[in-house]
VMD Tcl script that draws the C-alpha trace (Angstrom):
set ca {
  {-0.01 0.04 -0.01}
  {1.39 3.36 -1.00}
  {1.35 6.16 1.66}
  {-0.50 9.33 0.69}
  {1.51 12.52 0.12}
  {2.10 15.01 2.80}
  {-0.47 17.88 2.67}
  {1.69 20.48 4.46}
  {5.33 20.98 5.16}
  {4.98 20.74 8.94}
  {3.79 17.20 8.77}
  {6.62 16.27 6.31}
  {9.19 17.93 8.53}
  {7.99 16.16 11.70}
  {7.97 12.79 9.98}
  {11.58 13.28 8.94}
  {12.63 14.59 12.46}
  {10.89 11.62 14.14}
  {12.24 9.03 11.76}
  {15.22 6.77 12.26}
  {17.32 8.16 9.41}
  {20.36 10.26 9.97}
  {20.21 13.96 9.37}
  {22.90 16.56 9.19}
  {22.83 19.36 11.76}
  {21.88 21.74 8.90}
  {18.97 19.54 7.81}
  {17.76 19.21 11.36}
  {17.74 22.97 11.73}
  {15.94 23.41 8.43}
  {13.30 20.80 9.41}
  {12.89 22.39 12.84}
  {12.17 25.69 11.20}
  {9.61 24.17 8.81}
  {7.85 22.37 11.73}
  {7.21 25.64 13.59}
  {7.04 28.39 10.96}
  {3.75 28.37 8.92}
  {5.18 30.68 6.27}
  {5.15 29.40 2.70}
  {8.33 27.70 1.62}
  {10.54 29.12 -1.16}
  {11.10 27.07 -4.22}
  {14.64 26.13 -2.95}
  {13.21 24.96 0.43}
  {10.47 22.93 -1.29}
  {13.23 21.31 -3.47}
  {15.39 20.42 -0.47}
  {12.38 19.02 1.48}
  {11.48 16.89 -1.45}
  {15.04 15.53 -1.62}
  {15.10 14.71 2.08}
  {11.69 12.94 1.90}
  {12.86 10.94 -1.13}
  {16.15 9.98 0.63}
  {14.14 8.86 3.70}
  {11.74 6.81 1.64}
  {8.85 8.91 2.62}
  {6.04 10.10 0.32}
  {6.38 13.39 -1.42}
  {4.54 16.61 -0.83}
  {1.04 16.73 -2.42}
  {0.81 18.79 -5.60}
  {-0.97 22.02 -4.67}
  {-0.72 21.22 -0.97}
  {-0.29 23.89 1.60}
  {3.18 25.12 1.49}
}
mol new
graphics top color blue
foreach p $ca { graphics top sphere $p radius 0.5 }
foreach p [lrange $ca 0 end-1] q [lrange $ca 1 end] { graphics top cylinder $p $q radius 0.2 }
display resetview
């Protein structure tokens, strides 16, 4: 069964932070910011989040989901 995509960046960041994969300090700081800041992500932030999700084997962000 395929997991549904993440609807918002906070949920995606929390999934990465609570997972068992290793994160760099920089990635952890970035994800912590996403978890608490409701501001829309920049294109570069969305790209990096997508890469982190893919590397962790997690579903991507939903198309048109809340940024």
